[in-house]
C-alpha positions in Angstrom: -69.4 39.6 115.8 -72.2 41.2 116.7 -74.3 41.9 114.1 -73.0 38.5 111.7 -72.1 41.3 108.7 -69.3 41.1 106.2 -67.1 44.4 106.9 -64.1 44.1 104.8 -62.3 41.9 103.0 -58.4 41.1 103.0 -56.5 40.8 99.9 -54.3 38.0 99.0 -50.9 37.9 96.9 -50.7 35.2 94.5 -48.3 34.7 91.3 -49.2 33.2 88.3 -46.8 30.6 86.8 -45.0 27.7 89.0 -46.4 27.3 92.2 -43.7 25.4 94.0 -42.9 28.6 95.5 -45.1 30.6 98.4 -45.8 34.3 98.0 -43.8 34.7 100.8 -40.8 33.3 98.9 -41.5 35.4 96.0 -41.6 38.5 97.9 -37.7 37.1 99.9 -36.7 36.4 96.0 -37.2 40.1 95.2 -36.0 40.8 98.1 -32.5 39.4 97.5 -32.1 41.5 94.6 -32.9 44.8 96.1 -36.6 45.1 94.3 -39.2 44.1 97.5 -40.3 47.1 98.4 -41.3 47.8 94.3 -42.7 44.3 94.6 -44.9 45.3 97.6 -45.8 48.4 95.8 -47.2 46.5 93.0 -49.1 43.8 95.0 -50.8 46.8 96.6 -51.6 48.7 93.6 -52.9 45.1 92.0 -55.2 44.9 95.4 -56.7 48.0 95.1 -57.3 47.9 92.2 -59.1 44.7 92.0 -60.6 46.1 95.0 -62.8 48.5 92.7 -65.1 45.6 92.3 -66.5 44.5 95.9 -69.5 46.0 97.3 -68.8 49.6 98.1 -69.6 49.1 102.2 -66.4 46.7 102.3 -63.1 47.6 103.2 -60.0 46.3 101.9 -57.2 45.5 103.8 -53.8 45.1 102.4 -50.2 44.3 104.2 -47.3 46.3 103.7 -43.5 45.9 105.4 -42.7 49.5 107.0 -40.1 49.9 104.9 -43.0 50.1 102.3 -45.0 52.5 104.6 -42.4 55.1 103.7 -42.1 54.8 100.8 -43.4 57.8 98.4 -45.6 55.8 96.2 -47.6 54.6 98.8 -49.4 58.0 99.0 -49.1 58.2 95.2 -51.1 54.9 94.8 -53.4 55.7 97.1 -54.7 58.6 95.3 -54.6 57.6 92.2 -57.2 54.3 93.3 -60.5 54.2 92.6 -60.5 53.3 96.3 -61.4 56.0 98.7 -59.1 56.0 102.4 -61.5 55.4 104.4 -61.7 52.6 102.7 -58.7 51.0 102.9 -56.3 48.8 105.8 -52.9 49.4 105.8 -52.0 46.2 107.3 -48.0 46.6 109.4 -45.9 43.3 109.1 -43.3 42.2 110.8 -41.1 41.8 107.8 -39.0 45.0 108.9 -37.5 45.5 112.3 -38.3 49.5 112.9 -35.4 50.9 114.9 -37.2 54.3 115.1 -40.6 54.9 114.7 -41.1 58.7 114.4 -40.8 58.5 110.7 -43.2 55.7 110.0 -45.5 57.4 112.0 -45.0 61.1 110.4 -45.6 58.9 107.0 -48.8 57.0 107.6 -50.1 60.4 109.7 -51.7 62.2 106.2 -52.9 58.7 105.4 -54.4 58.4 108.4 -56.0 61.9 108.4 -57.3 61.5 104.8 -59.3 58.3 106.4 -57.0 55.5 106.0 -56.7 53.0 108.9 -54.4 51.3 110.0 -54.2 47.9 111.5 -51.5 45.3 113.5 -51.5 41.8 112.1 -50.2 38.5 113.4 -50.5 40.6 116.8 -49.2 37.9 119.8 -46.8 36.4 116.9 -43.6 37.8 118.0 -42.0 41.0 120.0 -42.5 43.3 117.0 -46.0 43.3 116.6 -47.0 44.4 120.0 -44.4 46.8 119.5 -45.7 48.3 116.5 -49.5 48.1 118.6 -48.2 50.1 121.1 -45.9 52.9 118.9 -48.3 52.8 115.8 -52.0 53.2 117.9 -53.5 51.1 115.7 -56.9 51.0 115.1 -57.2 47.2 114.3 -55.4 44.8 115.9 -55.3 41.5 114.1 -54.9 38.7 116.7 -53.0 35.5 114.9 -54.5 32.4 114.1 -51.1 30.6 116.5 -53.9 32.1 119.1 -57.0 31.3 117.9 -56.3 27.6 116.8 -58.3 25.5 119.5 -58.8 28.6 121.8 -62.1 27.0 122.6 -60.7 24.1 124.1 -57.1 26.0 126.1 -57.7 28.0 128.9 -54.8 30.0 128.7 -55.5 31.0 125.1 -58.8 32.3 125.6 -57.4 34.3 129.1 -55.0 35.6 126.8 -58.0 36.3 124.1 -59.5 38.6 127.1 -56.4 40.1 127.8 -56.4 41.7 124.3 -60.1 42.0 124.0 -59.4 44.7 127.5 -56.5 46.4 125.8 -57.4 46.8 122.4 -60.8 48.2 123.8 -58.6 50.7 126.3 -56.6 52.2 123.6 -59.6 52.4 121.1 -58.9 49.4 118.7 -61.0 46.7 117.1 -59.9 43.5 117.6 -60.0 40.3 115.0 -59.3 37.3 114.9 -57.2 35.5 112.3 -57.6 31.5 110.5 -61.4 31.0 111.9 -61.8 27.4 110.7 -63.8 26.4 113.1 -67.6 27.0 115.0 -66.4 26.1 118.2 -63.3 28.6 117.3 -66.0 31.2 116.5 -68.4 30.4 119.1 -65.4 30.7 121.7 -64.2 34.3 120.6 -67.6 35.5 120.0 -68.6 35.3 123.7 -65.2 36.8 124.2 -66.1 40.2 122.7 -64.1 40.4 119.9 -65.3 42.6 117.5 -64.6 40.9 114.0 -62.8 37.9 113.0 -62.0 36.2 109.4 -60.9 33.0 108.2 -62.1 29.7 105.7 -65.0 29.1 107.9 -66.2 31.9 107.3 -64.4 32.8 104.1 -62.8 31.4 101.1 -60.7 33.6 98.6 -62.5 34.1 95.7 -61.5 36.4 93.0 -64.9 35.9 91.8 -67.5 39.0 91.9 -70.5 36.8 92.2 -68.8 36.1 95.3 -68.3 39.4 96.0 -71.9 40.9 95.9 -73.3 37.9 98.5 -70.4 39.7 101.2 -72.3 42.9 100.4 
């Protein structure tokens, strides 16, 4: 936010064919037949393959559930990728409940030592995201759109945003505002001191390499 520089992108999963079902519904369908982790790992591999065409200074963030983070195929996907670990951000979602964080932290530890960063997605949207933050000690905290929407006019949302800025600073994490859609929201999160922001105001999803070049 201080420099106006693009630092990274988030990969979004889209499926070919009929668009009647949302991507989340597709993952739920896969889970109903026990193939949700396979689909998550496939989406992650696809994101890394696609990201090979991005400017080399940008990181790529991808969502994975806690159970997918425990799968040994995750490490293989990272090792086999053309993207070095230092350019990968793993966004841990709330898709699965975590009863014991020790195996998850242990599975992520060697990846983090190799340079991969961990983000907690949708912070503030539910209790699980805050537990993720306290237990995983992420490098990035992504503040949910529900808190960002209208933050320029709602004193309570601004107070919560300011508290999260202080909290993230205390634990050494960068705070990212998700879902910026208006200039007023952008100005508000900038004034609060959030480290970075993403949203349709700043950049629309694109598969066009010429757009990616402009981001770089």
